[in-house]
C-alpha positions in Angstrom: 88.3 125.8 171.6 90.2 129.1 171.3 93.5 127.3 172.1 92.7 124.7 169.4 92.1 127.5 166.8 95.4 129.1 167.8 97.3 125.8 167.4 96.1 125.2 163.8 97.8 128.4 162.3 100.9 127.6 164.2 101.0 124.1 162.8 100.4 125.3 159.3 103.2 127.9 159.6 105.6 125.3 161.0 104.8 122.9 158.1 105.3 125.7 155.5 108.7 126.6 157.0 109.7 122.9 157.0 108.9 122.6 153.3 111.1 125.6 152.5 114.2 123.8 154.1 115.8 121.8 151.3 116.4 118.1 152.0 120.1 117.1 152.1 121.3 116.0 148.6 121.4 112.2 148.1 124.9 110.8 147.9 126.1 109.8 144.5 127.2 106.2 144.8 129.0 105.5 141.5 132.3 106.8 140.1 134.0 106.2 136.7 137.6 107.2 136.4 140.9 106.8 134.6 144.5 107.0 135.8 145.8 109.8 133.5 149.4 109.4 134.5 149.4 105.8 133.3 148.9 107.0 129.7 152.5 108.1 129.6 153.4 104.4 129.7 150.8 103.4 127.1 148.5 102.0 129.8 144.9 102.4 128.8 142.7 102.0 131.9 139.2 102.4 133.3 138.0 102.0 136.9 134.5 101.8 138.4 134.0 102.5 142.1 130.8 101.6 143.9 130.2 103.3 147.2 128.5 101.0 149.6 128.2 103.3 152.7 130.0 106.2 154.3 133.2 104.4 155.0 133.4 101.5 152.5 133.4 101.1 148.7 134.6 98.6 146.1 136.9 99.6 143.3 137.3 97.5 140.1 139.8 98.4 137.4 141.0 97.2 134.0 144.2 98.2 132.3 145.8 97.3 128.9 149.1 98.2 127.3 149.1 97.9 123.5 152.1 96.2 122.0 155.2 98.3 122.0 158.6 98.8 123.5 159.1 97.3 127.0 158.9 100.1 129.6 162.0 100.6 131.7 163.9 97.9 129.9 167.2 99.6 130.7 166.5 99.1 134.4 166.8 95.3 134.2 169.0 94.8 131.1 172.4 96.5 130.5 173.1 98.0 127.1 175.0 95.0 125.9 172.3 92.5 126.9 169.6 94.8 125.5 171.3 94.6 122.0 170.7 90.8 122.0 166.9 91.5 121.8 166.7 93.1 118.4 163.0 94.1 118.3 161.5 93.0 121.6 158.0 94.4 122.3 155.3 93.4 124.7 151.6 94.0 125.5 149.9 93.5 128.9 146.6 93.3 130.6 145.6 93.6 134.3 142.5 93.4 136.4 142.3 94.8 140.0 139.6 94.5 142.6 140.1 96.8 145.6 137.9 97.3 148.7 138.4 100.8 150.1 138.1 101.9 153.7 137.6 105.7 154.0 138.9 107.4 157.1 137.8 110.9 156.3 134.6 112.5 155.1 133.5 109.3 153.5 131.1 108.5 150.7 134.0 108.4 148.3 135.9 111.3 149.7 139.0 111.7 151.8 141.9 109.5 152.9 141.6 105.8 152.4 143.4 102.4 152.9 142.8 99.8 150.2 143.9 96.2 150.2 143.7 94.7 146.7 144.1 91.7 144.4 145.6 92.0 140.9 145.8 89.6 138.0 148.4 90.5 135.3 149.4 89.0 132.0 152.3 90.0 129.7 152.7 88.7 126.2 155.7 89.3 123.9 155.8 89.7 120.2 157.9 87.4 118.0 161.3 88.9 118.7 164.9 88.2 117.5 167.6 87.1 119.9 171.2 86.2 119.3 174.0 84.8 121.4 177.8 84.6 120.7 179.3 81.2 120.1 183.1 80.8 119.6 184.4 77.9 117.5 188.1 77.4 116.5 188.9 81.0 117.6 186.1 82.6 115.6 183.0 84.1 117.2 179.6 83.6 115.5 176.3 85.3 116.3 173.7 82.6 116.5 170.2 84.0 115.8 167.0 82.7 117.4 163.3 83.6 117.3 161.5 84.1 120.6 157.9 84.3 121.8 156.1 83.8 125.1 154.0 85.1 127.9 153.8 85.4 131.7 151.1 86.0 134.2 150.9 86.7 137.9 148.5 86.8 140.8 149.3 89.2 143.6 147.9 91.0 146.6 148.9 94.3 148.2 147.9 97.5 149.9 147.5 101.0 148.7 146.9 104.3 150.5 145.5 107.4 148.8 143.1 110.3 149.0 140.1 111.2 146.9 138.7 114.7 146.5 135.7 116.4 144.9 136.8 119.1 142.4 133.4 120.9 142.0 130.7 122.1 144.2 128.3 119.6 142.5 130.7 116.9 143.7 130.5 115.3 140.3 134.2 115.6 139.2 136.8 113.8 141.4 140.5 113.5 141.7 141.9 110.2 143.1 145.5 110.5 144.3 147.2 107.1 144.6 149.8 108.0 147.1 151.6 104.7 147.2 150.9 101.0 146.8 152.7 97.7 146.4 151.8 94.1 145.7 153.5 90.8 145.9 152.5 87.4 144.6 153.5 84.5 142.4 154.1 84.5 138.6 154.5 81.9 135.9 155.7 82.2 132.3 157.0 80.3 129.4 159.2 81.7 126.6 160.5 79.7 123.7 163.5 80.5 121.5 164.0 78.5 118.3 167.0 78.3 116.0 167.1 77.7 112.2 170.1 75.6 112.6 170.5 72.4 114.8 172.4 73.2 118.0 175.2 70.9 119.1 175.5 70.1 122.8 178.4 72.6 123.1 176.2 75.3 121.5 173.3 74.4 123.7 175.5 74.7 126.8 176.7 78.2 125.7 173.2 79.3 125.0 172.0 78.2 128.4 174.9 80.0 130.1 174.3 83.3 128.3 170.6 83.3 129.0 171.2 82.6 132.7 173.8 85.4 132.8 171.2 87.9 131.8 170.3 87.9 135.6 167.0 89.8 135.3 166.1 91.2 138.7 163.0 90.1 140.6 162.5 87.2 138.2 163.3 83.5 138.9 163.7 81.4 135.8 165.2 78.2 134.6 166.6 77.5 131.1 166.2 74.3 129.2 168.0 73.8 125.8 167.7 71.3 123.0 168.8 71.0 119.3 166.0 73.4 118.3 166.8 76.2 120.8 165.8 77.0 124.3 162.9 77.3 126.7 162.8 79.8 129.5 160.4 78.9 132.4 159.4 81.6 134.9 158.2 80.4 138.3 158.7 82.8 141.2 157.8 86.1 142.8 155.6 88.7 141.1 156.2 92.3 142.4 154.6 95.6 141.4 154.1 99.1 142.6 151.2 101.6 142.1 151.0 105.4 142.2 149.3 108.0 140.1 146.5 110.5 139.6 143.0 109.6 138.4 140.3 111.9 137.1 136.7 110.8 137.2 132.9 111.5 137.1 130.6 110.8 140.1 127.0 110.0 139.5 
C-alpha cells in the first residue's frame, strides 16, 4: 500500500513534466511563390507547391507574358533581318507541373531534383513584314501583314534548392539552379499582301523567309498569290533558372 501511495505522486510529477514539453510544430504543407527574376522579362507568374511527405511534393506553376517586344530577338535574327519585322510583338502563356524529390531536410526544404512537364503557347500581334523584290533592275520593298501562334509540349528536369528565410519557416527562397526541357512544337503564321503576287514574286518571298534561318525552329514555307504561310513543326526547347520568393502555410 505504501509503495502504491509513493507511485501516485511520481506518476503525477511525470505527467506534469510531460505536459510542459512542447509538442513538435506541425509541418506547413502549402507554399505559394513567384519567380521574381522572371519579371525582368515581363513574365508574370505564380506557383503552388503541395508537400506530400518529407521527401516528395508537387509543384504547379502558371506564367504569362503580356504583349510586347520579343525577348532576345537579336539572338536569333541579325540586324538586317530584324528590320524586316517593323513592329513584331508577342505574348505567351505556360503551365508547368513538377513533382519534386527532396534529398535534404525535406518537407519543402533542401536540395531537390524535379522532372517536369510544360505546355507553352506564343501568339504574335498583327505585325508588318517586308521583303525585297527586284524587277528590271529596280528593287521594291513588298509589304505584308503577319499574324500567328505556336505551342509546344515538352518535358525536362530541373535541380534546385529551397530554404526557409525566417525562424517561423513561413518565408521561403526557392533557387532554380538549372533546368532544361525538350519536346515538340507546332505553329502557323500567315502573311498577306495587298497586291497579288506573281509566281516570280512568290518564289523570292519563299526564299527570303527560308533564309531567315531561325535557330532551333523547323519550319516550311508555302506561298500563293495572297502571300505566305509559315508552318512550324519541330523541336521545342527551353531553359529554366531563377529565384522565387514565397509564403509557406
